[in-house]
N, C-alpha and C positions, 0 to 999 in steps of 0.2 A: 724388559718387558716380555723379551720369548720366553725369555727362561722359567717367567711366572706360569705362563702358559703350560709350560712340559709340567711341572707343578703340579698345576691342577690337575692336570689331564692324568698326571700320575697317579694320584689320592685319588679321581673319580675310576681310573681303571679296577687298582685295589678295592675300593665302597666296592663295587660292581663285582668283582669275584665271589671278596668275603660272603656278602649277601648271598652270591648265586649257589657257594657251597652251603649254607645253615636254609636257604629257603628249597633246592630242588626235591632234600629225601622230604619235607613238610608235604610237599606238592605231589610227591607221585607215592609214598607208603601211605595210604588209607587205610588200609587191613593191618591189625598189628602181625610180625613177624611169627613165623611157626615152625619156620627151619634151624633145629637142634645148631648146627654147625655154624651159622649167621649168628644167633645169638649168643653163642659161645665166642668170635671171635669178637662181637659187640661188648661185653663181660668184660675183654679182658683189655681194650683199647683206653682206656684212660691211665692204666694202670703201663700199659710200653710206654706210653708217651711222659707220661713222669718220669723213668726209666730213662728214657733216651734224650730225657733235656736235663736230668739231677747227675746223673755215675760221672759222664766228662765235663763235665761242673766242676763236683768232688774232686776231680784228679790231679786238671787243669788248676784248680784256684792258688797251687801251692806254687811257691819257687821249684819244686824239684816234685815231677809226675811221681816219684818212687813214693816223698813223702804222703802225697796225696790220696794212695791206694794202699800204705801205710794205716791212714786214717781211717778207710773203706772197712779194711780187714776189721779192724777195733770195732769200730761199729758195727758191724754184723754180727761176729761172736758176743758184741754186750747185747744185740738186740733179739738174737737167736737163745742165748740164756733168762731172757725175760728184763733189761733193764728199762726205764725209761726215757723219756727224750733229752730231757734235762740231763741225766749224766754221762746217756752215751754223748750229747754233746760236749762237754767238757772233756770228755776222752779222749773225742776227736782232737778235740784242740791242743791235749796235753800232749798229746799221738805225734802232731804234725807239729809241734813244737820242741820235740824231743829228737824226732826223726830229722830234722831242720838243722840242729845243731852239730847233729852229729855227719850230716853229709853233704854242707854249705860250709 
């Protein structure tokens, strides 16, 4: 019974923190942001967040980090040459398959 109380207390604290993170900027920032440095920082935040979540997952999702790194390089090179999402995904899967065949 006491452990249920701890679970609900933890859920309440997480909900309060999540709500505070979203509502405090709305409450205090009434005027548009005019500082060009702050605007530039906020412009790149979604891209950095996506990269921080995606790149480690790419490298460590395979049996060996080397094959994940090879797939990342293959995907980046194909993306630089203008390949679409589906060909890049297929090529990266093939690169992982070949790399793990030789590495494991």
